[in-house]
N, C-alpha and C positions, 0 to 999 in steps of 0.2 A: 244401293245401300240406301239407307233411310237419313234426313236431312238431321233428325236429332241425333243419330250415329256419329257423324260427320262434326256436329257441333261439339258433342261429349269429347269425341278424340281431341278436336281441337283446342279446348280449354283444357284438357288434361296436359299434353303435349307445351301449350304455353306455360302452364302452370312448372312443369319442368326446367324450362328455358328462363323465367324469372329466376327461380329457385338458383338454378346455376350460375346467371348472372350477379347474383347477390352473393353467392359462394364465391366468386371471381372477386368481387369489390371485397371482401372480408380478409383474402389472400393479399389483396392489393394494400388492404391500410395494415393488416400485422407486418406488412414486409417493411413497408414506411416506417411501423414503429419501432421495430426492432433497428433499423438503419440510423433512425432520429436518436435512439438510445446510446448505441456504438458510438456515434460522433458526439453526443455530448460527455460520454465514458472516455472518450480520447481527449476532447476539450478539457476537462477536469484533470485528467493526469500530467497534460501541457503545462496549465496555469499552476499546479502543484509544483511539478519541477523548478518551473519558473521562479516561484515564490520562493522553495525552498533554496533555491540559488542566490538570491538576492538576499536573504536574511543571511544566508552564510557568509556572504562579500561583508554584509554590515556586521555581524559579530566579529570576522575577521578584523575588520578595518578599525572598530573601535575598542579592540582589547579587552573585551569583557572577560574571558578567561587568564587565570593566573600564569604569571610568567613559571618558565620551569624550575627556578629555584625558588620558587613560592609554593610548588604543587605540594598535597600533601597527601599522604598515604591514607586509605581506609583503615579504620581501628580494627582490631581484630577480638574475638570473644573471650578467648583465652591466650593471654600472652604468653609467650614464650618465656622460659627460664632464663633467668640471666645469663648462663653458662652457653646459651645458644644466639644470645642476643649482639654477642659482638663486644661485651663487657669483659675487661680483661679479669681472669679468673683471679684464683688466691695466690698464685705463683707467678703469675704475667704469663702463663702458655696457655695455647690454645685457643688466640684469640684472633676472630675473624673480624676482616674488614667489612665495615660497610660500603655501599654502593657509592657513595660522593670521597670518600676515603681515599687517598693516594697511597702506594705503598713508598 
């Protein structure tokens, strides 16, 4: 075998070896990035859950919501006719009770 053939083969094999090592480095870096992204996502979810729990406790403790007897009902676009609203009809029959009224 000629000396130049050996040198060319060694150069070729070293190039393949270095390329394979660079490929392994990229796989390692990509895997590390994915693991860091997953850890950051888990940390963000944890902090968000804790923040919401603390915020809910703060809202509950300071009573920023109206009491049950002060709750308002949403407005309707088309109000019901008086005969279906629970108002007494002309002769006083067919009267329906509202939820807060007792029998």
